[in-house]
C-alpha positions as CSV (number, residue, x, y, z in Angstrom):
1,M,74.1,121.8,110.3
2,S,73.7,123.0,106.8
3,N,72.8,120.8,103.9
4,D,76.4,121.0,102.5
5,W,77.9,119.4,105.7
6,L,75.2,116.7,105.7
7,I,76.1,115.7,102.1
8,I,79.9,115.8,102.9
9,L,79.4,113.6,106.0
10,Y,77.2,111.2,104.1
11,V,79.7,110.8,101.3
12,A,82.7,110.5,103.7
13,F,80.9,107.7,105.7
14,A,80.0,105.9,102.5
15,L,83.5,106.0,101.2
16,G,84.9,104.9,104.6
17,A,82.5,102.0,104.7
18,I,83.5,100.9,101.1
19,C,87.2,101.1,102.1
20,A,86.7,99.2,105.3
21,I,84.8,96.4,103.4
22,G,87.6,96.3,100.8
23,I,90.3,96.0,103.3
24,A,88.5,93.3,105.3
25,S,87.8,91.4,102.1
26,E,91.5,91.5,101.1
27,L,92.6,90.3,104.6
28,R,90.1,87.5,104.5
29,R,91.2,86.4,101.1
30,R,94.9,86.4,102.1
31,H,94.1,84.4,105.3
32,F,91.8,81.8,103.8
33,G,93.0,81.7,100.2
34,P,95.1,78.8,98.9
35,A,98.9,79.4,99.0
36,H,100.5,79.5,95.6
37,P,103.2,76.9,95.5
38,E,106.4,77.9,93.8
39,D,106.7,75.9,90.7
40,T,109.9,75.5,88.6
41,V,109.8,75.8,84.9
42,F,111.5,73.2,82.8
43,R,112.2,72.9,79.1
44,C,112.9,69.5,77.5
45,A,116.2,69.4,75.7
46,K,115.0,66.6,73.4
47,C,111.4,67.5,72.4
48,G,111.2,71.2,73.4
49,N,108.2,70.7,75.7
50,V,107.9,73.5,78.4
51,Y,106.3,72.3,81.7
52,T,106.4,73.0,85.4
53,D,107.1,70.8,88.4
54,D,107.4,71.3,92.1
55,G,110.0,73.8,93.3
56,D,111.8,71.3,95.5
57,V,113.0,69.1,92.6
58,E,116.4,69.6,90.9
59,R,115.6,67.6,87.8
60,S,112.2,66.6,86.3
61,R,111.1,64.1,83.8
62,C,109.4,65.4,80.6
63,S,105.8,64.2,80.3
64,Q,106.1,64.0,76.5
65,C,109.3,62.0,76.0
66,G,110.5,61.0,79.5
67,K,113.9,62.7,79.4
68,L,115.3,64.2,82.6
69,N,115.8,67.9,82.4
70,E,117.4,70.7,84.4
71,P,115.3,73.8,85.3
72,M,115.3,76.9,83.1
73,I,117.1,79.9,84.4
74,F,115.6,83.2,83.5
């Protein structure tokens, strides 16, 4: 083998190893990472406070003034 082929093979194996490590790291992160809960955004009609609450609630109480609010629709 010539020196050119040795260099090409070395670089190809190095790039392949980096790609394999990156893919394995991403798969591990997705598997073990915390799930992002879907939050709903609310804006208080009384004081204008913008806040989030769990996605399964239809109405939420404002933490500033206590008024019940409907979720914002974007």
